[in-house]
N, C-alpha and C positions, 0 to 999 in steps of 0.2 A: 161682694162679688162684682167683678168688672163686667160691663155690658158691651164694651167695644175694645178693639185692639189697642187704641190709644190709651184707654184706661188701664189695660193690662200692662202696657209698657211704662206707665207712670207710677204704678204701685210697687212697693218693695215686695219681693217674692222670695220665699224660701224654696228649697228643692222639693219639699212636700207639696208645694203649690202646683207642681206639674201634674199631680193626680187630678186636680180640678181643671187646670188650664187645658191640658192635652186630652184627658180622658173623660172630663165632665163628672168626676166622682165627687162625693159629698164628704162632709166632715166625719160622719159615722164610718164611711168607707176608710178614711184615713186612720181612724182609731182601730178598726178591725185589722187593717194592714199592719199597723204598729204592733198589735198583739201577736199576730202570726210571726212577724219578723223577730220579735224579742224572745219568743219561745225557743227553748232548746230542743223541743220535740214537736212532731206534727200534732195538730189540734183537731178535735171534732167541733162541729157546730155548737154543741152544748158547752164545750170548753170556752169557745170564743164568746158565746152569749153571756156566760158567767163573768168573764173578765171585763166585758164592756157594760155589764149590768143592764142588759136589754133582753127582750123576749127572744126565744129561739128563732121565730119567723123573721124578726127584724135582722138578726145576725145573718140568717140564711140569705136574705135579699142582698145584703151588703157583700157577702162572700161571692154571690153570683156575679155581681158587678165587677168585683176584683178578678174573678176567674176570666170573665169576658175580656177584660182589659189586659190580661196576661200577667198580672202582678203576683198571683199565687197559682199553685198546682194542687189538683185533687188526686188522691190516691185511694184505692179500694183496699180495705183490710178484711180478709176472710176469717170467719170463725171456724174452728175445727169441726164443730157440730153442724155446720151449714149456716148460711146467712153471711152478711157482711155489713160494714159501715164505712164511711168516708172520713179521711183526715186531710188536713190542708197544711201546706208548707209554702214558704215564699219561693218564687221563681228566682233564679240567679240574677242578681242586680245587673250584671253585664249584659245578659239577654234583654232585660227590660230596658236598659238605657239604649242599646242598639236599636230596638224597636221604636222607641220614642224618637231617636235621631232620624230613623227612616221616615217616620210619619212627619216630622218637622221638615225634612228635605222635600217630601212630596208636597206639603202645604206651601212651602216657600216657592217651589216651581209653579204651582197653580196660581198663587198670588201674583207672581211675576207675569204670568200669561194674562191674567185679568187686568193688571195695570196697563200692560201693552195694548190690550183690546180697548180699554178706556181711552188711552191716549189716541189711538187710531180713530176711534169713533168720533171723539170730540174735536180732533184736529181737522176732520173732514167736514164738519158742520159749518155752514156759512153763518157768520155773525153779522148782525145789523151794522151798517156803516163800513163794512169790510169790502175792499175791492174784490170783484169776482174774476 
């Protein structure tokens, strides 16, 4: 895992690396996302836990991170006799990519502003031996 932007830029990255780079998601989150994407039907937490061979609570935490990042959607399914359960499906990849692009644009603008502030701050600082 890269610790600095320079390290991120130097490493080979695949598109799935965006899960970690932009959203801070983990390898387990990537596995859960892959399971949800590859399924032809919406899945329950139990289905996902079985497919990643982990405890239900572990799958649930990962799914919550994916929900928060916007990679998957949760739907409620009601029983005829009362009660309900939730199923999960992937968010449209176009929506996800547009959101990542928006986040990247905001980050880029912020970094540009910080770089300009850095330049302004240190250009104004007197240096020893420099005429005043």
